C-alpha positions as CSV (number, residue, x, y, z in Angstrom):
1,X,-0.1,-0.1,0.0
2,X,3.0,2.5,0.9
3,X,4.1,1.9,-2.9
4,X,0.4,3.1,-4.0
5,X,0.7,6.4,-2.0
6,X,4.1,7.2,-3.4
7,X,2.9,6.7,-7.2
8,X,-0.4,8.5,-6.2
9,X,2.1,11.4,-5.3
10,X,4.4,11.3,-8.1
11,X,1.2,11.2,-10.4
12,X,-0.1,14.4,-8.4
13,X,3.7,16.0,-8.4
14,X,4.2,15.2,-12.3
15,X,0.7,16.5,-13.1
16,X,1.1,19.8,-11.5
17,X,4.9,20.5,-12.5
18,X,4.9,19.2,-15.9
19,X,3.9,22.6,-17.6
20,X,6.8,24.3,-16.0
21,X,9.3,21.3,-16.7
22,X,8.1,21.3,-20.1
23,X,8.7,25.1,-20.4
24,X,12.3,24.7,-18.6
25,X,13.2,22.1,-21.0
26,X,12.0,24.0,-24.3
27,X,14.1,27.0,-23.1
28,X,17.2,25.0,-23.2
29,X,16.9,22.7,-25.9
30,X,14.0,24.2,-27.8
31,X,10.2,22.8,-28.9
32,X,11.5,20.1,-31.1
33,X,13.3,17.9,-28.2
34,X,11.7,18.9,-25.0
35,X,9.0,16.7,-25.2
36,X,11.1,13.6,-25.3
37,X,13.4,14.8,-22.5
38,X,10.3,15.4,-20.6
39,X,9.2,11.8,-20.9
40,X,12.7,10.8,-20.1
41,X,12.2,12.8,-17.0
42,X,9.2,10.9,-16.2
43,X,10.4,7.8,-16.4
44,X,13.5,8.5,-14.4
45,X,11.3,9.7,-11.5
46,X,9.0,6.7,-11.9
47,X,12.2,4.9,-11.2
48,X,13.3,6.5,-8.3
49,X,9.7,7.1,-6.9
50,X,11.0,5.7,-3.6
51,X,13.1,9.4,-3.2
52,X,9.9,11.5,-4.0
53,X,10.0,14.0,-1.0
54,X,6.5,14.3,0.8
55,X,6.4,18.1,0.9
56,X,4.9,19.5,-2.7
57,X,7.5,22.0,-3.0
58,X,10.2,19.6,-2.6
59,X,9.0,17.5,-5.0
60,X,8.6,20.0,-7.8
61,X,12.3,20.7,-7.0
62,X,13.2,17.1,-7.1
63,X,11.5,16.6,-10.6
64,X,13.5,19.7,-11.5
65,X,16.7,18.2,-10.4
66,X,15.7,14.8,-12.5
67,X,15.0,17.2,-15.6
68,X,18.3,18.6,-15.3
69,X,20.1,15.5,-15.0
70,X,18.4,14.4,-18.2
71,X,19.3,17.7,-19.6
72,X,22.9,17.0,-19.0
73,X,23.1,13.7,-20.3
74,X,21.1,15.1,-23.4
75,X,23.9,17.7,-23.7
76,X,26.8,15.1,-23.6
77,X,25.0,13.0,-26.4
78,X,24.9,16.2,-28.7
79,X,28.3,17.1,-27.8
80,X,29.2,13.2,-29.0
81,X,27.3,13.5,-32.2
82,X,28.7,16.8,-33.3
83,X,32.1,15.6,-32.4
84,X,31.4,12.6,-34.7
85,X,29.9,14.5,-37.5
86,X,32.9,16.9,-37.4
87,X,35.1,13.9,-37.6
88,X,33.3,12.5,-40.7
89,X,33.2,15.6,-42.5
90,X,37.0,16.1,-41.8
91,X,36.0,19.5,-40.6
92,X,39.4,20.0,-38.5
93,X,40.8,23.2,-39.0
94,X,38.0,25.2,-40.8
95,X,36.8,28.3,-39.7
96,X,33.5,28.3,-38.3
97,X,32.0,31.3,-37.6
98,X,29.5,32.0,-35.3
99,X,25.8,33.1,-36.2
100,X,25.1,37.1,-35.4
101,X,22.9,37.7,-32.7
102,X,19.7,38.7,-33.7
103,X,18.3,41.9,-32.1
104,X,17.2,41.4,-28.5
105,X,19.4,38.4,-28.0
106,X,22.3,39.9,-26.2
107,X,21.5,38.7,-22.6
108,X,20.7,35.1,-24.0
109,X,24.3,35.1,-25.6
110,X,26.0,36.6,-22.7
111,X,24.2,33.9,-20.6
112,X,25.1,31.4,-22.8
113,X,28.9,32.4,-22.6
114,X,28.8,32.0,-18.9
115,X,30.5,28.9,-17.4
116,X,27.6,26.2,-17.6
117,X,27.2,26.1,-13.9
118,X,27.0,29.7,-13.7
119,X,24.2,30.2,-16.6
120,X,22.5,27.3,-15.3
121,X,21.8,29.2,-12.1
122,X,21.1,32.5,-13.8
123,X,18.7,30.8,-15.9
124,X,16.9,28.7,-12.7
125,X,16.5,32.2,-11.0
126,X,15.0,34.1,-13.8
127,X,13.5,32.0,-16.2
128,X,12.3,29.3,-13.6
129,X,11.6,31.9,-10.9
130,X,13.5,29.7,-8.5
131,X,15.0,31.7,-5.3
132,X,18.7,31.3,-4.7
133,X,18.3,28.5,-2.0
134,X,15.7,26.7,-4.4
135,X,18.0,26.8,-7.4
136,X,21.3,25.7,-4.9
137,X,19.0,22.5,-4.1
138,X,18.1,21.8,-7.7
139,X,21.7,22.1,-8.6
140,X,22.8,20.2,-5.6
141,X,25.3,23.1,-4.1
142,X,25.1,24.8,-0.8
143,X,23.1,28.2,-0.6
144,X,26.3,29.9,0.2
145,X,27.8,28.5,-3.0
146,X,24.7,29.7,-4.8
147,X,24.9,32.9,-3.8
148,X,28.8,33.2,-4.7
149,X,28.3,31.9,-8.2
150,X,25.5,34.4,-8.5
151,X,27.3,37.2,-7.7
152,X,30.0,36.2,-10.2
153,X,27.6,35.6,-12.9
154,X,25.9,38.9,-12.5
155,X,29.7,40.8,-12.6
156,X,30.6,38.6,-15.8
157,X,27.1,39.7,-17.3
158,X,27.8,43.1,-16.7
159,X,31.2,43.0,-18.1
160,X,29.9,41.2,-21.1
161,X,27.1,43.7,-21.6
162,X,29.0,46.6,-21.2
163,X,26.8,47.9,-17.9
164,X,28.5,49.8,-15.5
165,X,27.8,49.5,-11.9
166,X,27.3,52.9,-10.0
């Protein structure tokens, strides 16, 4: 009976968090891959149903943590695929110019140039509307570390965007 209770709680948590999780994934990988990654996130959550926190907000953050792991696995796979494609094309040494940023994307471009951990922290705080403490929990780091990284990210973004601090 205990397993049924956890399954019911997970069903409720997934039902409530799925729109936010899908938006989180869409902002990171686009509209094509996000539904598949949401499905993978759900499968992992079902496999780990015994780890589901009882508190609904903690359960939501737990699901975001699983989604982040799914994203990291996806990114590793993408990097491997691109590396293989580069080797196949014999692309070594060719100049690969980055596409010009379209108007209004300066901030997204600046965030993308941050260290991956800093960029993810900024995205969780500003796009997913987590507090620094909640984002730290999703990332699996102490809150004090998150505060320091967030301050560093803001400094780097200001420098990249040419914003002066008064």
